[in-house]
N, C-alpha and C positions, 0 to 999 in steps of 0.2 A: 375255537372255544374262548370264552372270556378269561382274561388274565386274573389270577387270584394272588393275593399277597403271600409272598413266600415266608413260611415260618419254619423254624428249626425243628427237626424231628426230636422225639423224646429220648433218642439214644445218642451216644457219643458219635462224633464225626469219624469218618474213615481215616485210616492211616496206612500209607503204602508200605509194602514190605521193605523197600529201601530206606524208609525214614524211621522205622521203629523196630530195630532188631531186638530179639528177646530170647530168653531161654525157657520161657513159660510155654505151655502147649497152646495151640490155637483155641482150645476150648476154655482157657482160663477166664473166669468171670462171666462167661457167656450164659445168659438165661433163656435165650431163644435161638435154636438152631434151625435154619431154613435151608432146605436142600432142593436143588433142581433134580429132575428125574432122568431124562434121556442123557446117557453119557456119564451120569453120576451114580445112580442107583441101579439102573438097568440099561441094556442095549437090546431093543426088541423085547422078546419075552423073557430073556435070561438076565439074572442078577450079575452085576459086575463083581469080580472077585473082591472079597473083603468088605464090600460096602454094607451088607445087611448086618453083619455082626458088629461092625464099627458104629453104625448108627444106633443100633439097639443099646450098645454100651454107653454111647453119648446121651441117650434118652433117660438114663437112670438118674441124671442130675439136672435135667432141664426140659423145657417144652420143645418138641420137634414138630415142624410143619414142612409141607412139601409144596413147591411151586413148579408149575409146568406151563410152558408156552404151547404145548401140544393141545389143540382144540378138538381133536377127533374123538376123545373119550370123555365120559362123564366122571365127576369126582368119585362117584360110587364105584365105577369100574376100575378106576385107578387104585382106589383103596383096596379093592378086592385083590388086584394084581399084587400090590405091595404085601398084603397079608399072606398070599400064597408063597411069596418069596421069603417070608419069615419075619417081617416087620410087624409091630403092633400099631395098627393104623385104623382110624375110623374115617368115614366120609368127610367129616368136618376138619380133619387134619390136612386135607388137600385143597390148595388154592389153584384154580385153573385160570388161564387167560380169558376164557369165555366169561367167567364170573366177574373179572375186572372189566372186561369189555362192556358187559351189560350195565354195570354201574356207570360207566361213561355214557352209554347210550341213554340211560334214564335222565341224564342232565341235558340231553340234546333234543329229544322229542317227547311229546306228551304221553302219559300212561295210556295203554291200550292201543297205541298206534300200530299200523301194519308195517312190518319190517321184512325186507327181503334178506333171507339168510343163505349165505354160501358156506356150506360146511356140512358136518355130520351131526349125529345125535348129541355129541359132547357140547355143541353150540346150540342146537335147536331146543333141547330140553331146558337149558338155562334161559334162553330168550322167552320161551313160553311160560316158565315159572315166574318170570318177572312181570307177566301180565300183557305182553305184546302179542299181536296176531302175526303168525309166521306165514310167509309166502315165498315161493321160489320163482315168481314171475313178475317182470317189470310191468306187465299189463294190469296188475292189481293196484297200481299207483301207491307203492310203498312210501312211507315217510323217511325211511333211512335204509341203508345197506349195512349189514354186519357180515364180516368174512373171516372164516377160520379154516384150518386144515382138515381135510378128510381124504382118504385114499381114493374115493370115488368121485371127487370133484373133477369135472372136465370142462370142455369148451362150452357146452350148453349153459352151465351154471355161471361161468365167467362172462359169457355174452349177456346173460340176463342182468347181471350186476352192471355191466358196461352200459347197457341200454338205459337202465334206471338212472344211473349217475350222469350219463351223458345228456339226458333229457332235462336235468335240473342241476345246474352247477352249484347250487347252494345246498343240495341234499347231503346230510351227514353220512359219512362213510367211516365205519369203525372196523379196524382189523384187530384180531386177537393178538397177532404177533407177526413179525417179518423175518423169522429165521430163514436163512437161505437153505440150510440143510437140516436133516434130522437123522440121528444115528439109528440104524436098524441092525438086526442080527446078521444080515448078509453084507452090510457095509453102510456107506453114507448115501442117503437118498435126498431128492429135492424137498424142501420144506415149504411152509406157507408163504415165505417171502417171494418165491418164484411165482406163485399163483397171484399174489397181490401185485407183483410187477407186471403181469399180463394185463390186468385191469388198468393199472396206472398208465401203461403204454397206450391203451385204447382211449382213455379219457383225458390224460394229461394233467392229473392232479394226484395228490397223495392222501392216504387215510390218516385218521387219528388212530394211534396204536396203544393198546392196553398192556400188552405183555412186555417182558424184558426186551430191550434195555430201558423202556419207559418205566416210570416209577409207580404207575397205578397198581400194578400187581403186588409190589412191595408194600404199598400203603394198605392194600386189602389184607395182606397177611398180618401186618402188625396191628391193624384195627381188630382183627379176629383173635389173635393169640396174645397180644400184649408183649411185654418184655422191654427192658431198659437197655440191654446190650445184646442185640442180635448179631449172628454170624451167618453169612450166606455162603453156600457151597455151589460152585458151578464148574462146567467144563469148557465154557466158551468165553473168550475175552470180549467179543463184540456185543454180546447180549447179557450174559450173566454178570460178568465183572463190571462192565460199563454201567449196567443197571444198578448194581449194588453201590457203586461209587456215587451215582446220581442220587441214590436214596440215602447216602451218607452212612452206609453200613460197612463194617469190616467184611472181608471176603476171602474165600479159599478158591484157588484154581486147582482142581484135581486133574491129573494128566491121564484120565481113563476114558476120555471122550474125544471131542473134536480137536482142541488146540494142544500143541506140543511145543518143543523147544524153539523152533524157528519163529513162530508167532509170538511166543513169550518174549524173546529177545527184542523183537521189533515193536512191542506194545507201546502205544502212545501213553501220555501221562494220564489220560482219562480212563484207561482200560487196564491198569496195573493192579494186581491183587495184593492183599495184605500178606497172604501166605501162598506158597507153592507146595503141593503135596503130590508124591508119586501115586499113592492110593490112600484110602481113608483110614488105614491102620495108623497113620501118622497124626490123626486128629487129636488124640490125647497124649501124644509124645512130646517131650521138650523140643521146641523149635530153635534150631541153632542160630546164634547171633552172627551177623556179618561184621567182620573185623577189617577195618580200612587202614592202609598204611601208604606212605609216600617214600619211595626209595631215593637213594643218593643220586641216581640217574634222572630223577624227576618222573619216574613211572608211578602210577597208582595201582595198588594191589587190593583185592578184596578176597578174604578167606572166609569160607563157611564150612564148618566141620573140618575135614581134611582135604578140601578142595580149594585151590587158589588160582585166580586169574589176574592178568595184568593188562593195563592200558598204558602204552608208550606211544605218544603221538596219536595216531589214529589206528594203531594196531592193537587188537584184543587177542591175547594169546593165553594158553594154558601153562601155568607154572607147575601145578600138581593136579592131577585129574580127580582123585578121590572118588566118592560115591557120585553116580550120575546126577541124582537130584540135588546134592549139595553143589556140584559143579554148575548146574543151571541156576541155582539160587545166587551163587557168587557172580556168575557172568551177567545175569539180569540186573543185579544190584549195581554192578560196575557200569554197565551200559546206560541204565536209566539215570544214574547219578552224574554221568558225564555231561549231560545236557546236549549231547551230539546226536543227530539223527542216525539211525541204523545204516542208512545208505551212505553216510559219510565215514563209516568205520570199516576197517579191514578185519573181519571177524574170523577167527580160526574155524574152518568148516567142521571140525570135530565137535563144536559146541551146538551145532544144529543139524547134523546129518541124521540119517535114518536110524542109526544105532543109539542116538541120544534119547533122553526121556521126552 
């Protein structure tokens, strides 16, 4: 894609949790709340505990939009699902990765071009609505390939994409997203990233990606909803939080989906959230400040709420456990601010074992 001049977004830049402790709630001053879906609002067909009532409460004072990398469903079907769960949602409130992907596609090939689609109705309907001719065969000489997740995608569809892209190394290839996994009611299942990887392995190049962690889907959302101070909620560091940081938005990592203590402590500087929440009930609650001290022995301590952790040399230990979520907030602040890689630290296993948040 041609390079464009980087311009600052109309909202304030991100602030990592470690850099801006506060006793205000995460929603303070926020005029646009953006939420991921899988792992944040629902897992499979079922609502995540406390998510619906918390988002409805947040919507009383601000605009709410929903962003999803899942390309298997239309915005209308997603809105219907959210409505059935008890949220007040219209189709226009849902921004899907296919919508962002088609906007990218429109800049790459002429209007009315034939496009090979790998995916389901959630992608096909958006491609058709944009005026492109949909095909599922490389024999139709498509101008581009667009790929998204659907449960029925198999070898035949992946092979057709590989044939088309392999025959023309300059052909545009757009992927809705590259999530490796997707939360389902029965557990964690392979996501679109695994399907994209299969094509990548066959042809030896990578697609242009529209969904998180790329910023196209965030730009699509802000262009649609407006807002001068957005806040994004996600459950994954490598897509949701990294994407929000790239888009220079403040972010919440809620521990109801994919990522938990161990990955939080090891998060690199590009993937650290502004806030850590155990569940969405904490969205409108005061967010405790991190208090830092240096002891006479030269140890550094961080206290959040009634939890305190200590760094002495390379050892990270618990001084006082307190609430599990505050313990994780304190430990992550301490580790992130140390400037030391996680593999260079001796971290107390209680901070990241299965019993932690």
